[in-house]
DOLUMTOR-341349 format. One line per 10 residues: number of its first residue (from 1); their letters; for each residue x, y, z of C-alpha. Coordinates in nm, 2 decimals. Example, Ala and Ser with C-alpha at 12.3 -4.5 7.8 and 13.67 -1.06 7.14 Angstrom:
% residues 2
1 = as = 1.23 -0.45 0.78 ~ 1.37 -0.11 0.71
//
This chain:
% residues 452
1 = xxxxxxxxxx = 6.74 6.49 3.10 ~ 6.52 6.69 2.86 ~ 6.36 7.02 2.97 ~ 6.02 7.05 2.81 ~ 6.04 7.41 2.66 ~ 5.96 7.62 2.97 ~ 6.08 7.97 2.90 ~ 6.37 8.00 3.14 ~ 6.43 8.37 3.06 ~ 6.08 8.46 3.18
11 = xxxxxxxxxx = 6.01 8.18 3.42 ~ 6.04 8.38 3.74 ~ 5.90 8.72 3.63 ~ 5.55 8.62 3.71 ~ 5.65 8.43 4.02 ~ 5.72 8.76 4.19 ~ 5.35 8.84 4.16 ~ 5.24 8.49 4.25 ~ 5.44 8.51 4.57 ~ 5.25 8.83 4.66
21 = xxxxxxxxxx = 4.92 8.65 4.62 ~ 4.99 8.45 4.94 ~ 4.92 8.64 5.27 ~ 5.19 8.44 5.45 ~ 5.47 8.57 5.22 ~ 5.81 8.56 5.38 ~ 5.69 8.35 5.67 ~ 5.77 7.98 5.74 ~ 5.52 7.74 5.60 ~ 5.33 7.53 5.86
31 = xxxxxxxxxx = 5.35 7.22 5.65 ~ 5.63 7.20 5.40 ~ 5.90 6.96 5.29 ~ 6.21 6.94 5.08 ~ 6.16 6.77 4.74 ~ 6.51 6.82 4.60 ~ 6.86 6.91 4.71 ~ 7.12 7.07 4.48 ~ 7.46 7.11 4.66 ~ 7.36 7.35 4.95
41 = xxxxxxxxxx = 7.04 7.47 4.77 ~ 6.70 7.31 4.84 ~ 6.37 7.30 4.66 ~ 6.06 7.32 4.89 ~ 5.72 7.17 4.80 ~ 5.57 7.52 4.85 ~ 5.83 7.67 4.61 ~ 5.74 7.40 4.35 ~ 5.36 7.47 4.40 ~ 5.41 7.84 4.34
51 = xxxxxxxxxx = 5.63 7.78 4.04 ~ 5.37 7.54 3.89 ~ 5.09 7.80 3.95 ~ 5.30 8.07 3.78 ~ 5.38 7.86 3.48 ~ 5.01 7.76 3.43 ~ 4.93 8.13 3.43 ~ 5.18 8.22 3.15 ~ 5.03 8.35 2.83 ~ 5.26 8.16 2.61
61 = xxxxxxxxxx = 5.21 7.82 2.78 ~ 5.04 7.69 2.46 ~ 5.39 7.69 2.30 ~ 5.51 7.45 2.57 ~ 5.54 7.08 2.53 ~ 5.58 6.77 2.74 ~ 5.50 6.69 3.11 ~ 5.45 7.02 3.28 ~ 5.48 6.86 3.63 ~ 5.83 6.73 3.55
71 = xxxxxxxxxx = 5.93 7.04 3.35 ~ 5.86 7.27 3.64 ~ 6.07 7.06 3.88 ~ 6.35 7.04 3.62 ~ 6.35 7.41 3.58 ~ 6.38 7.46 3.96 ~ 6.66 7.21 3.98 ~ 6.85 7.37 3.69 ~ 6.81 7.71 3.86 ~ 6.94 7.58 4.19
81 = xxxxxxxxxx = 7.24 7.43 4.00 ~ 7.30 7.77 3.84 ~ 7.30 7.93 4.18 ~ 7.54 7.67 4.32 ~ 7.78 7.72 4.02 ~ 7.75 8.10 4.05 ~ 7.86 8.08 4.41 ~ 8.16 7.86 4.31 ~ 8.25 8.09 4.02 ~ 8.19 8.42 4.22
91 = xxxxxxxxxx = 7.92 8.54 3.99 ~ 7.73 8.82 4.16 ~ 7.50 9.12 4.09 ~ 7.53 9.47 4.24 ~ 7.30 9.58 4.52 ~ 7.19 9.88 4.32 ~ 7.08 9.65 4.04 ~ 6.88 9.44 4.28 ~ 6.72 9.75 4.43 ~ 6.63 9.88 4.08
101 = xxxxxxxxxx = 6.47 9.55 3.97 ~ 6.29 9.52 4.30 ~ 6.15 9.88 4.26 ~ 6.05 9.81 3.91 ~ 5.86 9.49 4.00 ~ 5.69 9.66 4.29 ~ 5.59 9.95 4.08 ~ 5.44 9.72 3.82 ~ 5.25 9.53 4.08 ~ 5.11 9.85 4.24
111 = xxxxxxxxxx = 5.01 9.97 3.89 ~ 4.82 9.65 3.84 ~ 4.60 9.72 4.15 ~ 4.52 10.07 4.04 ~ 4.83 10.25 4.13 ~ 4.75 10.27 4.51 ~ 5.03 10.12 4.71 ~ 4.81 10.17 5.03 ~ 4.59 9.88 4.91 ~ 4.90 9.66 4.91
121 = xxxxxxxxxx = 5.01 9.78 5.25 ~ 4.66 9.73 5.39 ~ 4.62 9.38 5.25 ~ 4.94 9.25 5.40 ~ 4.97 9.48 5.71 ~ 5.33 9.55 5.61 ~ 5.50 9.85 5.46 ~ 5.64 9.85 5.10 ~ 5.99 9.84 5.25 ~ 5.90 9.53 5.46
131 = xxxxxxxxxx = 5.76 9.36 5.15 ~ 6.07 9.45 4.96 ~ 6.29 9.31 5.23 ~ 6.11 8.98 5.23 ~ 6.14 8.95 4.85 ~ 6.49 9.08 4.81 ~ 6.66 8.74 4.84 ~ 6.44 8.59 4.57 ~ 6.49 8.88 4.33 ~ 6.87 8.87 4.38
141 = xxxxxxxxxx = 6.87 8.49 4.31 ~ 6.66 8.54 4.00 ~ 6.91 8.80 3.87 ~ 7.21 8.57 3.93 ~ 7.03 8.29 3.76 ~ 6.96 8.51 3.46 ~ 7.32 8.62 3.45 ~ 7.44 8.26 3.45 ~ 7.18 8.17 3.18 ~ 7.30 8.46 2.96
151 = xxxxxxxxxx = 7.66 8.34 2.99 ~ 7.56 7.99 2.88 ~ 7.34 8.09 2.59 ~ 7.52 8.41 2.47 ~ 7.61 8.25 2.13 ~ 7.27 8.09 2.07 ~ 7.10 8.23 1.75 ~ 6.80 8.12 1.55 ~ 6.72 8.14 1.18 ~ 6.39 8.21 1.01
161 = xxxxxxxxxx = 6.38 7.85 0.89 ~ 6.40 7.73 1.25 ~ 6.12 7.96 1.36 ~ 5.90 7.83 1.08 ~ 5.98 7.47 1.16 ~ 5.90 7.53 1.53 ~ 5.57 7.68 1.45 ~ 5.47 7.41 1.20 ~ 5.53 7.15 1.48 ~ 5.26 7.30 1.69
171 = xxxxxxxxxx = 4.92 7.12 1.64 ~ 4.67 7.36 1.47 ~ 4.42 7.30 1.74 ~ 4.68 7.39 2.01 ~ 4.76 7.73 1.86 ~ 4.69 8.01 2.12 ~ 4.42 8.28 2.06 ~ 4.54 8.63 2.13 ~ 4.31 8.91 2.25 ~ 4.33 9.27 2.13
181 = xxxxxxxxxx = 4.70 9.39 2.14 ~ 4.85 9.73 2.11 ~ 5.20 9.87 2.06 ~ 5.28 10.18 2.26 ~ 5.60 10.35 2.38 ~ 5.74 10.66 2.52 ~ 6.05 10.89 2.53 ~ 6.14 11.00 2.88 ~ 6.35 11.30 2.97 ~ 6.48 11.34 3.33
191 = xxxxxxxxxx = 6.58 11.70 3.40 ~ 6.95 11.74 3.40 ~ 7.08 11.86 3.74 ~ 7.28 12.18 3.71 ~ 7.63 12.23 3.84 ~ 7.49 12.47 4.10 ~ 7.25 12.20 4.24 ~ 7.53 11.94 4.25 ~ 7.75 12.19 4.44 ~ 7.46 12.25 4.69
201 = xxxxxxxxxx = 7.42 11.87 4.75 ~ 7.80 11.82 4.79 ~ 7.82 12.11 5.04 ~ 7.53 11.96 5.24 ~ 7.70 11.63 5.25 ~ 8.02 11.79 5.37 ~ 7.84 11.97 5.65 ~ 7.70 11.64 5.77 ~ 8.04 11.48 5.75 ~ 8.19 11.75 5.97
211 = xxxxxxxxxx = 7.91 11.68 6.22 ~ 8.02 11.32 6.22 ~ 8.38 11.41 6.27 ~ 8.27 11.62 6.56 ~ 8.12 11.32 6.73 ~ 7.75 11.32 6.63 ~ 7.57 10.99 6.61 ~ 7.58 10.84 6.26 ~ 7.25 10.66 6.30 ~ 7.06 10.97 6.39
221 = xxxxxxxxxx = 7.21 11.17 6.10 ~ 7.14 10.89 5.86 ~ 6.78 10.86 5.96 ~ 6.74 11.24 5.94 ~ 6.93 11.32 5.62 ~ 7.00 11.01 5.41 ~ 6.81 10.99 5.08 ~ 6.87 10.61 5.05 ~ 6.54 10.56 5.24 ~ 6.59 10.18 5.27
231 = xxxxxxxxxx = 6.92 10.19 5.45 ~ 6.84 10.51 5.64 ~ 6.59 10.31 5.85 ~ 6.88 10.08 5.93 ~ 7.10 10.36 6.05 ~ 7.26 10.38 5.70 ~ 7.38 10.02 5.71 ~ 7.36 9.84 5.37 ~ 7.49 9.50 5.49 ~ 7.76 9.26 5.37
241 = xxxxxxxxxx = 7.87 9.26 5.01 ~ 8.15 9.10 4.81 ~ 8.38 9.29 4.58 ~ 8.21 9.37 4.26 ~ 7.86 9.39 4.39 ~ 7.84 9.77 4.46 ~ 7.91 10.06 4.22 ~ 8.28 10.11 4.17 ~ 8.32 10.46 4.33 ~ 8.14 10.35 4.65
251 = xxxxxxxxxx = 8.33 10.02 4.68 ~ 8.67 10.18 4.61 ~ 8.60 10.44 4.88 ~ 8.47 10.19 5.13 ~ 8.76 9.95 5.09 ~ 9.02 10.23 5.13 ~ 8.90 10.29 5.49 ~ 8.99 10.14 5.82 ~ 8.72 10.00 6.04 ~ 8.51 10.29 6.18
261 = xxxxxxxxxx = 8.67 10.55 5.96 ~ 8.46 10.80 5.76 ~ 8.53 10.85 5.38 ~ 8.57 11.18 5.21 ~ 8.26 11.28 5.01 ~ 8.23 11.01 4.74 ~ 8.03 11.08 4.42 ~ 7.85 10.80 4.24 ~ 7.57 10.80 3.98 ~ 7.33 10.80 4.28
271 = xxxxxxxxxx = 7.46 11.12 4.44 ~ 7.71 11.20 4.72 ~ 7.80 10.94 4.99 ~ 7.95 10.96 5.33 ~ 8.07 10.61 5.40 ~ 8.18 10.44 5.72 ~ 8.34 10.09 5.70 ~ 8.20 9.88 5.98 ~ 8.38 9.55 5.92 ~ 8.57 9.35 5.67
281 = xxxxxxxxxx = 8.64 8.98 5.63 ~ 8.83 8.85 5.32 ~ 8.66 8.99 5.01 ~ 8.34 9.08 5.19 ~ 8.27 9.41 5.38 ~ 7.99 9.57 5.57 ~ 7.94 9.95 5.55 ~ 7.69 10.22 5.61 ~ 7.64 10.55 5.44 ~ 7.45 10.87 5.42
291 = xxxxxxxxxx = 7.34 10.96 5.07 ~ 7.26 11.31 4.95 ~ 7.11 11.35 4.60 ~ 7.13 11.66 4.40 ~ 6.79 11.77 4.29 ~ 6.67 11.94 3.97 ~ 6.48 12.27 3.98 ~ 6.15 12.38 3.82 ~ 6.35 12.55 3.55 ~ 6.53 12.22 3.48
301 = xxxxxxxxxx = 6.19 12.04 3.44 ~ 6.06 12.31 3.21 ~ 6.37 12.27 2.99 ~ 6.29 11.90 2.96 ~ 5.93 11.98 2.85 ~ 6.06 12.22 2.59 ~ 6.31 11.97 2.46 ~ 6.04 11.70 2.42 ~ 5.80 11.95 2.26 ~ 6.06 12.03 1.99
311 = xxxxxxxxxx = 6.15 11.67 1.95 ~ 5.79 11.58 1.90 ~ 5.77 11.84 1.62 ~ 6.07 11.69 1.45 ~ 5.92 11.34 1.47 ~ 5.59 11.46 1.32 ~ 5.78 11.63 1.04 ~ 5.98 11.31 0.97 ~ 6.31 11.48 1.06 ~ 6.37 11.18 1.29
321 = xxxxxxxxxx = 6.19 10.86 1.36 ~ 6.04 10.80 1.71 ~ 6.25 10.49 1.74 ~ 6.58 10.67 1.67 ~ 6.48 10.96 1.90 ~ 6.41 10.72 2.18 ~ 6.74 10.54 2.12 ~ 6.93 10.87 2.12 ~ 6.76 11.08 2.38 ~ 6.53 10.87 2.62
331 = xxxxxxxxxx = 6.64 10.84 2.98 ~ 6.44 10.52 3.01 ~ 6.71 10.28 2.90 ~ 6.48 9.98 2.93 ~ 6.26 10.10 2.65 ~ 6.52 10.31 2.47 ~ 6.69 10.01 2.32 ~ 6.34 9.89 2.19 ~ 6.28 10.22 2.00 ~ 6.09 10.34 2.30
341 = xxxxxxxxxx = 5.83 10.06 2.28 ~ 5.71 9.88 2.59 ~ 5.76 9.50 2.60 ~ 5.52 9.24 2.73 ~ 5.69 9.09 3.03 ~ 5.58 8.74 2.96 ~ 5.64 8.71 2.59 ~ 5.90 8.99 2.52 ~ 5.68 9.11 2.23 ~ 5.62 9.48 2.16
351 = xxxxxxxxxx = 5.26 9.40 2.13 ~ 5.09 9.39 2.46 ~ 4.74 9.26 2.54 ~ 4.51 9.56 2.61 ~ 4.41 9.42 2.95 ~ 4.77 9.39 3.05 ~ 4.91 9.73 2.96 ~ 5.01 9.97 3.23 ~ 4.69 10.16 3.35 ~ 4.86 10.50 3.31
361 = xxxxxxxxxx = 4.95 10.42 2.95 ~ 4.60 10.28 2.89 ~ 4.43 10.60 2.99 ~ 4.67 10.80 2.78 ~ 4.62 10.60 2.45 ~ 4.25 10.57 2.52 ~ 4.22 10.93 2.41 ~ 4.45 10.89 2.11 ~ 4.43 10.75 1.76 ~ 4.68 10.49 1.62
371 = xxxxxxxxxx = 4.98 10.68 1.50 ~ 4.94 10.98 1.74 ~ 5.22 11.11 1.96 ~ 5.11 11.29 2.27 ~ 5.22 11.63 2.39 ~ 5.48 11.63 2.68 ~ 5.33 11.47 2.99 ~ 5.45 11.44 3.35 ~ 5.60 11.11 3.48 ~ 5.79 11.00 3.79
381 = xxxxxxxxxx = 6.13 10.85 3.73 ~ 6.23 10.53 3.92 ~ 6.39 10.73 4.19 ~ 6.08 10.96 4.24 ~ 6.22 11.25 4.04 ~ 5.97 11.46 3.84 ~ 6.03 11.40 3.47 ~ 5.85 11.44 3.13 ~ 5.76 11.21 2.84 ~ 5.59 11.19 2.51
391 = xxxxxxxxxx = 5.38 10.87 2.43 ~ 5.33 10.71 2.09 ~ 5.03 10.49 2.01 ~ 5.19 10.29 1.73 ~ 4.95 10.01 1.64 ~ 4.64 9.80 1.74 ~ 4.58 9.44 1.64 ~ 4.23 9.28 1.68 ~ 4.18 8.94 1.84 ~ 4.32 8.65 1.63
401 = xxxxxxxxxx = 4.47 8.30 1.64 ~ 4.85 8.28 1.64 ~ 5.00 8.29 1.29 ~ 5.35 8.36 1.14 ~ 5.25 8.68 0.97 ~ 5.11 8.87 1.27 ~ 5.29 8.69 1.55 ~ 5.64 8.63 1.41 ~ 5.81 8.82 1.70 ~ 5.64 8.60 1.96
411 = xxxxxxxxxx = 5.70 8.28 1.78 ~ 6.06 8.37 1.72 ~ 6.10 8.43 2.09 ~ 5.94 8.10 2.18 ~ 6.16 7.91 1.93 ~ 6.47 8.09 2.05 ~ 6.38 8.01 2.41 ~ 6.35 7.64 2.32 ~ 6.69 7.65 2.16 ~ 6.84 7.82 2.46
421 = xxxxxxxxxx = 6.67 7.57 2.69 ~ 6.84 7.30 2.49 ~ 7.18 7.47 2.54 ~ 7.11 7.49 2.91 ~ 7.00 7.12 2.91 ~ 7.34 7.03 2.76 ~ 7.51 7.24 3.02 ~ 7.31 7.07 3.30 ~ 7.41 6.72 3.16 ~ 7.78 6.82 3.17
431 = xxxxxxxxxx = 7.77 6.99 3.51 ~ 7.52 6.79 3.72 ~ 7.79 6.54 3.84 ~ 8.00 6.82 3.98 ~ 7.76 6.87 4.27 ~ 7.53 6.66 4.49 ~ 7.17 6.63 4.37 ~ 6.90 6.44 4.54 ~ 6.53 6.43 4.42 ~ 6.23 6.30 4.62
441 = xxxxxxxxxx = 6.10 5.96 4.52 ~ 5.76 6.11 4.43 ~ 5.93 6.25 4.12 ~ 6.12 5.94 4.02 ~ 5.91 5.91 3.70 ~ 6.06 6.24 3.57 ~ 6.41 6.10 3.51 ~ 6.56 6.44 3.56 ~ 6.91 6.31 3.63 ~ 6.90 6.07 3.33
451 = xx = 7.07 6.19 3.01 ~ 6.83 6.14 2.71
//
């Protein structure tokens, strides 16, 4: 079997958006069929069609080789095998990680339609929470797949010579043409919550706990007070989870309880929890909670603005680089490790096509010159908290055909992706006989189960 250089690391990022282009998202297809089985996992024709459409829309598809039809199915089968092996090996992801990724993707999608989530709600006739619920399983599976891939390819590296050889193998008339691209980034400071505000939140949680102990209804109190809005609508219930899937303080507290018992106030990175264990079977448990989050004050926010203002002055005076400041101080950990720079979700490059950049960032840099750093600006953190940021407009590259000088980062990523794919191919060839795999006869020409 030989996977034809589909970027496995980014394969499903765009699929999330593709899924949302279909009005019947989350509903059973009227006409569908199974085209492959991998252990207890299946590949539906509709799933294949959506994956094919997503791949054809990828910006770096010109770096791909081989029969796309077979490559897409190979990728889906490999990912189903990764899921099957993850279940066998008890590889999981935490609920909070899934929630965070789901929120991030929804925010990105909403930004693409002008930042108005009401348009999304109106189009589907469903709330954001309903859409998230229907997509949660897919996102969780994607994250488990990514975790398995990372384990398999953790030692794969690539040399400059290999990057050059990869590029030279691409026919000159097949090199992609890139539109105007920009580099931009930010440093985000989320106001630090004071000890006083933490104490206020903890005392509020304790009062609610006392009401529970006095016999008040958990469901009503969760719906009224819990700041985990997703679970609050379900009477605080978060569902069944295995050990290791929830943040340690919550899990330890929940598993120390007897069925129906309430926990003491439990602090985690998300705030203060009142937990009730509903049921437990083996290493799985079902619980519900009421979450109270400590909130920052206006004075805390102003302190964040002042800190960023002084940090901006230091950067402009060359006392510290923007990249180092982002690494040391930014509360956006996603960009902080990139020196504060945003990454293109498809290519992983710090250079982003101008038409694909976040609209909020576009309107900020549209008033700036290359090299400028903005004054502190407001931003909402992932959890809705008011925060502050400074934005840098680092560079702008005019339209051009791919070349090693200007596009080394993208070509390096494509070459590394191919090498990682080869490592996963080798893993597939070694592992495929451990589970049952059956592929529809219409794909018999793909020779997916044949070692080449």
